[in-house]
C-alpha positions as CSV (number, residue, x, y, z in Angstrom):
1,M,0.0,0.0,0.0
2,E,1.0,3.6,-0.4
3,I,0.5,6.6,1.9
4,T,0.9,10.1,0.7
5,W,0.8,13.3,2.9
6,Y,-0.7,16.5,1.6
7,G,0.0,18.6,4.7
8,H,-1.5,19.1,8.1
9,S,-3.4,15.9,8.9
10,C,-4.4,15.0,5.4
11,F,-3.2,11.7,3.9
12,R,-4.3,9.5,1.0
13,L,-4.2,5.7,1.4
14,T,-4.1,3.7,-1.7
15,E,-3.8,0.0,-2.6
16,R,-4.7,-1.7,-5.9
17,N,-8.2,-3.2,-6.0
18,Y,-9.1,-1.5,-2.7
19,A,-11.0,1.6,-1.8
20,T,-8.9,4.8,-1.6
21,V,-9.1,6.8,1.6
22,V,-8.4,10.5,2.3
23,T,-8.1,11.5,5.9
24,D,-8.9,15.0,7.4
25,P,-9.0,17.1,4.2
26,F,-8.3,20.7,5.0
27,D,-9.4,24.1,3.7
28,S,-6.2,25.7,2.5
29,K,-7.4,29.2,3.5
30,T,-7.2,28.0,7.1
31,A,-4.4,25.4,7.1
32,G,-2.2,26.7,4.4
33,Y,-0.6,24.3,1.9
34,N,-2.0,23.9,-1.6
35,P,-5.7,23.6,-2.3
36,L,-6.7,19.9,-2.4
37,K,-7.7,18.4,-5.7
38,L,-7.9,14.8,-4.6
39,K,-10.1,11.8,-5.5
40,A,-11.1,9.1,-3.1
41,D,-13.8,6.5,-2.4
42,I,-13.8,7.3,1.3
43,V,-13.2,10.5,3.3
44,A,-12.5,10.1,7.0
45,I,-13.0,13.2,9.2
46,S,-11.7,13.2,12.8
47,H,-13.5,16.3,13.9
48,D,-15.5,19.3,12.6
49,A,-13.0,22.0,11.9
50,P,-11.9,23.7,8.7
51,G,-8.4,22.3,8.9
52,H,-9.8,18.7,9.1
53,A,-13.3,18.5,7.6
54,H,-13.1,20.0,4.1
55,A,-14.8,17.1,2.4
56,D,-15.5,19.3,-0.7
57,G,-11.7,19.2,-1.4
58,V,-12.1,15.5,-2.3
59,K,-13.9,14.4,-5.5
60,G,-15.8,11.2,-6.0
61,A,-16.2,10.1,-2.4
62,Q,-19.1,7.8,-1.9
63,H,-18.6,7.6,1.9
64,V,-17.8,10.4,4.4
65,L,-17.1,9.0,7.8
66,S,-17.2,11.3,10.9
67,G,-17.9,9.2,13.9
68,A,-17.4,6.0,15.8
69,G,-18.4,2.6,14.3
70,E,-17.1,-0.3,12.3
71,F,-17.3,-0.3,8.5
72,E,-16.2,-2.5,5.5
73,I,-16.0,-0.4,2.3
74,G,-14.3,-1.5,-0.9
75,G,-12.3,-4.3,0.9
76,V,-11.1,-1.9,3.6
77,F,-12.1,-2.7,7.2
78,I,-12.4,0.5,9.2
79,T,-12.6,0.8,13.0
80,A,-13.6,4.3,14.3
81,V,-13.1,5.1,18.0
82,Q,-14.3,8.1,19.9
83,S,-11.5,9.9,21.9
84,N,-11.0,13.1,24.0
85,E,-13.7,11.9,26.3
86,H,-11.5,11.4,29.3
87,G,-10.0,13.9,31.7
88,K,-11.4,16.7,33.9
89,K,-12.0,19.2,31.1
90,S,-14.0,16.9,28.9
91,K,-16.6,19.5,28.3
92,E,-14.0,21.8,26.6
93,K,-12.5,19.0,24.6
94,I,-13.3,18.6,20.9
95,R,-15.1,15.5,19.8
96,N,-12.4,13.5,18.0
97,T,-12.5,10.2,16.1
98,L,-9.6,7.8,15.8
99,Y,-9.5,5.6,12.7
100,V,-7.8,2.3,11.9
101,F,-7.8,1.3,8.3
102,D,-7.1,-2.4,7.7
103,Y,-5.8,-3.1,4.1
104,E,-5.7,-6.9,4.1
105,G,-3.6,-7.1,7.2
106,I,-1.7,-3.9,7.1
107,T,-3.3,-1.5,9.7
108,V,-3.0,2.3,9.5
109,A,-4.2,4.4,12.5
110,H,-5.0,8.1,12.1
111,L,-5.3,9.8,15.5
112,G,-6.9,13.1,14.2
113,D,-6.7,15.8,16.9
114,I,-6.3,13.5,19.9
115,Q,-5.4,15.7,22.9
116,E,-4.1,13.2,25.5
117,T,-2.2,10.0,25.3
118,P,-4.7,7.3,24.5
119,T,-6.3,5.4,27.4
120,Q,-5.9,1.6,27.8
121,S,-9.4,1.1,26.4
122,E,-8.7,3.3,23.4
123,V,-5.5,1.4,22.7
124,E,-7.4,-1.9,22.9
125,A,-10.1,-0.6,20.6
126,L,-7.5,0.3,18.0
127,G,-6.0,-3.1,18.1
128,T,-2.6,-3.9,16.4
129,V,-1.3,-0.8,14.6
130,N,1.4,-1.2,11.9
131,I,1.5,2.4,10.8
132,L,0.7,5.3,13.1
133,L,-0.2,8.7,11.8
134,V,0.3,10.9,14.9
135,P,0.0,14.6,15.5
136,V,3.2,16.0,17.1
137,G,3.0,19.8,16.9
138,G,0.8,20.7,19.8
139,G,-1.8,23.4,19.3
140,A,-5.2,21.7,20.0
141,S,-3.5,18.3,19.7
142,L,-0.6,16.2,21.1
143,N,2.7,18.0,21.7
144,A,6.0,16.3,21.0
145,A,6.4,14.7,24.5
146,K,2.8,13.3,24.5
147,A,3.2,12.1,20.9
148,A,6.3,10.2,21.9
149,E,4.5,8.7,24.8
150,T,1.6,7.7,22.5
151,V,4.0,5.9,20.2
152,S,5.4,3.9,23.2
153,V,1.9,3.0,24.2
154,I,0.7,1.9,20.8
155,E,4.0,0.3,19.7
156,P,3.5,0.6,15.9
157,N,6.0,-0.7,13.3
158,I,6.2,2.7,11.6
159,V,5.4,6.2,12.9
160,V,4.5,9.1,10.4
161,P,4.3,12.5,12.2
162,M,1.7,15.0,11.1
163,H,0.1,18.3,12.3
164,Y,3.3,20.3,12.8
165,A,4.8,23.6,11.6
166,S,6.1,23.7,8.0
167,D,7.0,26.4,5.6
168,A,3.5,26.0,4.0
169,S,1.4,25.8,7.2
170,K,-0.6,28.8,8.4
171,I,-1.5,27.3,11.8
172,K,0.8,28.0,14.7
173,L,2.4,24.7,15.7
174,D,5.7,23.4,17.0
175,P,8.3,22.2,14.5
176,L,8.9,18.5,13.7
177,S,12.4,18.7,15.3
178,K,10.9,18.7,18.8
179,F,9.2,15.3,18.2
180,L,12.3,13.9,16.6
181,K,14.3,14.9,19.6
182,E,11.8,13.2,21.9
183,M,12.2,10.1,19.9
184,G,16.0,10.3,20.2
185,L,16.5,11.2,16.6
186,G,18.3,13.9,14.7
187,K,17.3,15.0,11.2
188,V,15.3,12.4,9.3
189,E,15.4,12.7,5.5
190,P,11.8,13.2,4.2
191,Q,10.5,10.9,1.4
192,P,7.7,11.6,-1.1
193,S,5.5,8.7,0.1
194,L,5.5,5.6,2.2
195,K,5.1,2.3,0.4
196,A,4.6,-0.7,2.8
197,T,4.0,-4.4,2.5
198,R,3.6,-6.9,5.3
199,S,7.1,-8.2,4.7
200,S,8.6,-4.7,4.6
201,L,7.4,-3.6,8.1
202,P,10.3,-3.1,10.5
203,Q,10.5,-5.1,13.8
204,E,11.6,-2.0,15.7
205,T,9.5,1.2,15.6
206,K,10.8,3.4,12.8
207,V,9.9,7.1,12.2
208,V,9.2,8.0,8.6
209,V,8.9,11.7,7.7
210,L,7.0,12.5,4.5
211,D,7.3,15.5,2.3
212,Y,3.9,17.1,1.7
213,Q,2.7,16.8,-1.9
214,Q,0.6,19.2,-3.9
215,G,-3.0,18.1,-3.6
């Protein structure tokens, strides 16, 4: 399968003969980056905000998901879990949905705008995660330290950071370097996309940084 990042929290997941998924499409006026011109079968929205819920930026979508549940669409098994419900300030917390997309045994989790390290029950609901798309730049979401803690709790094979400051972003967030430092890494060379198969998954958790592509 192939995962491409378009900036902020927006990814496209593709695999031949399976439904294509776009996560958290943004309005470029709010988020920055280039306006999206994507096509997909499924749009998965973590929460209702212009930087995450611009479904009009994706053409051809037959299914727009925005809440908890279990779905099977176009060969992809999707588990959607509600988060941000725990903690003393739950009334102030945004309603956020975590998604796991299972492409014939390769599982990709997108954490949306999760604000705290996942609870044990949330981790159990997500199941085994091979590839974790995790916010790392703070703002209304995980900061670098909490993102690193989340990685250690979920124990994925591959971590792809998202939702951080870049030269194209308009939203005030922390830089990627803070998260890399928390993970004990220096500079990681970005790549245009992530191509993964069951046999290519590393045993030890590996951080993969993606270059944002023009949508």
